[in-house]
Legacy VTK file of the C-alpha trace (Angstrom):
# vtk DataFile Version 3.0
C-alpha trace
ASCII
DATASET POLYDATA
POINTS 246 float
-0.024 0.005 -0.002
2.797 2.462 0.911
4.439 1.759 -2.455
1.235 2.589 -4.367
0.898 5.912 -2.513
4.515 6.910 -2.882
4.834 6.327 -6.608
2.310 9.044 -7.597
3.778 11.410 -4.985
7.265 10.995 -6.365
5.821 11.556 -9.873
4.352 14.886 -8.870
7.580 16.019 -7.204
9.620 15.019 -10.253
7.357 16.937 -12.618
7.639 20.024 -10.452
11.403 19.749 -10.382
11.675 19.289 -14.163
9.770 22.453 -15.000
9.480 24.650 -11.892
9.291 28.036 -13.716
6.555 27.499 -16.302
3.825 30.110 -15.913
1.344 31.512 -18.394
0.820 35.152 -19.272
-2.480 36.703 -18.383
-4.430 39.848 -19.096
-4.961 41.643 -15.811
-7.624 43.816 -17.426
-8.391 45.647 -20.638
-9.719 49.169 -21.050
-11.285 51.484 -23.577
-12.078 55.191 -23.086
-12.030 58.635 -24.695
-9.137 60.711 -23.423
-8.551 64.461 -23.497
-5.190 66.322 -23.471
-4.644 70.102 -23.607
-2.494 71.609 -26.379
0.243 72.858 -24.025
1.510 69.345 -23.171
2.493 68.590 -26.695
6.054 69.634 -25.761
6.073 66.756 -23.205
5.349 64.239 -25.921
1.661 63.853 -25.270
-0.913 63.876 -28.079
-3.608 66.547 -27.913
-7.371 66.669 -28.491
-10.038 64.080 -27.852
-8.518 60.687 -28.444
-9.286 56.932 -28.293
-7.277 54.966 -25.739
-7.522 51.202 -25.805
-5.082 48.857 -24.034
-4.391 46.215 -21.491
-2.204 45.520 -18.481
-0.539 42.127 -19.066
1.223 39.958 -16.553
3.978 38.290 -18.537
4.610 34.566 -18.522
7.700 32.516 -19.285
7.578 33.235 -23.046
7.939 36.658 -24.669
4.888 38.386 -26.083
4.804 38.536 -29.894
1.451 40.157 -30.640
-1.319 42.176 -28.976
-4.416 43.184 -30.909
-7.718 44.843 -30.081
-10.857 44.186 -32.165
-14.171 46.045 -31.890
-16.782 43.311 -31.743
-19.466 45.738 -33.008
-17.744 47.418 -35.931
-14.978 44.895 -36.785
-12.249 47.475 -36.577
-8.926 45.905 -35.479
-5.880 47.746 -34.049
-2.408 46.566 -33.136
-1.272 47.441 -29.626
2.331 48.178 -28.756
4.336 48.101 -25.488
4.226 51.532 -23.780
7.172 52.430 -21.527
6.126 54.986 -18.846
8.727 54.310 -16.119
8.352 52.160 -12.981
4.850 53.144 -11.888
3.330 49.807 -13.101
4.212 46.266 -12.107
2.486 44.765 -15.135
3.313 45.481 -18.798
1.193 48.157 -20.527
0.245 47.681 -24.176
-1.865 50.370 -25.917
-2.761 51.907 -29.319
-0.164 54.710 -29.200
-0.280 57.049 -31.109
-3.873 57.592 -30.025
-6.208 58.428 -32.924
-8.951 61.074 -32.751
-12.102 59.433 -31.491
-14.607 58.375 -34.136
-17.863 57.154 -32.527
-18.924 55.324 -35.713
-15.854 53.115 -35.495
-14.803 53.142 -31.824
-17.932 52.748 -29.708
-18.847 49.266 -28.528
-17.136 46.305 -26.823
-13.547 45.437 -27.709
-11.701 42.154 -27.388
-8.011 42.256 -26.586
-5.972 39.216 -27.620
-2.338 38.388 -26.651
-0.039 35.802 -28.221
3.367 34.716 -27.063
6.344 33.036 -28.664
5.151 29.569 -27.699
1.802 30.091 -29.426
-0.193 30.558 -26.203
-3.070 33.031 -26.348
-5.055 35.027 -23.818
-8.099 37.221 -24.417
-10.224 39.675 -22.461
-13.154 42.002 -23.283
-13.547 45.649 -22.325
-16.707 47.224 -21.050
-19.039 48.838 -23.683
-17.882 52.348 -24.685
-21.162 54.182 -25.295
-21.232 57.610 -23.596
-21.036 60.943 -25.371
-19.411 64.128 -24.120
-16.087 65.455 -22.938
-14.677 65.389 -19.378
-13.889 68.927 -18.219
-10.424 69.826 -17.014
-9.938 70.407 -13.322
-8.789 73.769 -11.988
-6.621 75.297 -9.241
-4.011 72.530 -8.919
-1.884 73.386 -5.896
0.905 71.754 -3.936
1.316 72.652 -0.255
3.369 71.615 2.767
6.724 69.853 2.355
7.945 70.523 -1.231
9.391 67.026 -1.359
6.242 65.365 -0.020
3.445 67.870 -0.894
-0.244 67.601 -0.552
-1.779 68.004 -4.023
-5.227 69.598 -4.236
-7.500 70.792 -6.970
-11.083 71.935 -7.715
-13.674 69.420 -8.811
-15.000 69.907 -12.427
-18.240 71.623 -13.174
-20.999 69.184 -13.896
-20.691 69.343 -17.675
-20.429 65.535 -18.178
-22.779 62.600 -18.650
-25.202 61.934 -15.784
-24.073 58.308 -15.543
-20.598 59.387 -14.506
-19.092 58.615 -11.138
-16.173 61.071 -10.846
-12.831 59.655 -9.769
-9.275 61.014 -9.891
-5.690 59.901 -10.169
-2.575 61.915 -9.658
0.823 61.507 -11.339
4.211 63.195 -11.152
6.178 63.111 -14.377
8.900 64.618 -16.465
7.439 63.695 -19.887
5.246 61.028 -21.487
7.950 58.304 -21.012
9.169 59.368 -17.510
6.523 58.997 -14.830
7.901 58.954 -11.304
4.725 58.607 -9.274
1.108 57.530 -9.613
-1.502 57.387 -6.858
-1.930 53.806 -5.717
-5.698 53.906 -5.867
-8.464 55.767 -7.707
-9.425 58.769 -5.631
-12.890 60.027 -4.773
-11.719 63.313 -3.184
-9.772 66.121 -4.899
-6.594 65.619 -2.953
-3.558 63.324 -2.800
-0.643 63.256 -0.345
2.695 62.512 -2.050
4.729 60.104 0.070
8.228 60.984 1.266
11.056 59.525 -0.767
9.476 60.059 -4.221
10.810 63.561 -4.971
14.305 64.963 -4.721
15.224 68.640 -4.704
16.596 68.369 -8.225
13.257 67.028 -9.469
11.226 70.075 -8.701
12.211 72.382 -11.649
11.243 69.872 -14.368
8.436 67.858 -12.788
4.741 68.248 -13.631
1.643 67.397 -11.615
-0.919 65.576 -13.728
-4.482 65.246 -12.393
-6.690 62.742 -14.269
-10.443 63.420 -14.003
-12.233 60.174 -14.783
-15.833 59.259 -15.598
-16.590 55.725 -14.358
-19.811 54.378 -15.950
-22.369 53.563 -13.299
-24.250 51.508 -15.908
-21.465 48.897 -15.807
-20.705 48.454 -12.141
-19.663 44.803 -12.681
-16.837 45.730 -15.050
-13.276 45.923 -13.632
-12.511 49.101 -15.588
-15.653 50.934 -16.731
-13.689 54.167 -17.500
-15.604 56.068 -20.210
-14.126 59.544 -20.620
-11.100 61.253 -19.000
-9.375 64.642 -18.944
-5.760 65.293 -18.035
-4.749 68.644 -16.443
-1.102 69.494 -15.995
0.756 72.080 -13.916
4.500 72.488 -13.296
5.199 71.374 -9.732
7.310 74.442 -9.082
4.366 76.646 -10.089
1.914 74.572 -8.016
4.161 75.093 -4.999
4.097 78.879 -5.597
7.845 79.103 -6.223
LINES 1 247
246 0 1 2 3 4 5 6 7 8 9 10 11 12 13 14 15 16 17 18 19 20 21 22 23 24 25 26 27 28 29 30 31 32 33 34 35 36 37 38 39 40 41 42 43 44 45 46 47 48 49 50 51 52 53 54 55 56 57 58 59 60 61 62 63 64 65 66 67 68 69 70 71 72 73 74 75 76 77 78 79 80 81 82 83 84 85 86 87 88 89 90 91 92 93 94 95 96 97 98 99 100 101 102 103 104 105 106 107 108 109 110 111 112 113 114 115 116 117 118 119 120 121 122 123 124 125 126 127 128 129 130 131 132 133 134 135 136 137 138 139 140 141 142 143 144 145 146 147 148 149 150 151 152 153 154 155 156 157 158 159 160 161 162 163 164 165 166 167 168 169 170 171 172 173 174 175 176 177 178 179 180 181 182 183 184 185 186 187 188 189 190 191 192 193 194 195 196 197 198 199 200 201 202 203 204 205 206 207 208 209 210 211 212 213 214 215 216 217 218 219 220 221 222 223 224 225 226 227 228 229 230 231 232 233 234 235 236 237 238 239 240 241 242 243 244 245
């Protein structure tokens, strides 16, 4: 009896020892929304206008990713997504449709399927929520930084109610140098117009060329079950030095 029990046990241990590091990639979540950037941030590498953003956060596996695509299941439009380097603010890999095209409701509204392939031929897929709201998200105003310049409290004024009624307003704060150099991102989506920057993020030499970015987000209350029902977003920027009143 002991021999019959031990043989399967040894087999399991042997298999684990032969291939201990095999793990599959997975899509943490996909997203689709209409984004808005002001003209003055073009010098930082950001696109401007009202743009379509679609992408996914992907947890890599033991094989390199070879292809990421997004297909609109309503219109049939298919886009290729590329790896987007933004610094160390994310633990997963970000793929998106950079450069973001101007939004076209006739092509872009609907549910999208994101599909990932790796070098071994493995695939993963995930669907976004349904993009179906019209309107633009207003920019926030009065971005200020107070207290310790190296660990400031960031505050701003909530937007006027010129957005779809189904929106639940949420915020995120970033500190950045340009589109490819983000040094901080709030760890959670915020419901109040304030964020305390932790100590150890900023150095004195960062202040002259760092910008505060406040994202004002519309989360669709019609799709509470979705992991990322972000519909429309605006991005307001202000130089940190200016926000500090220096």
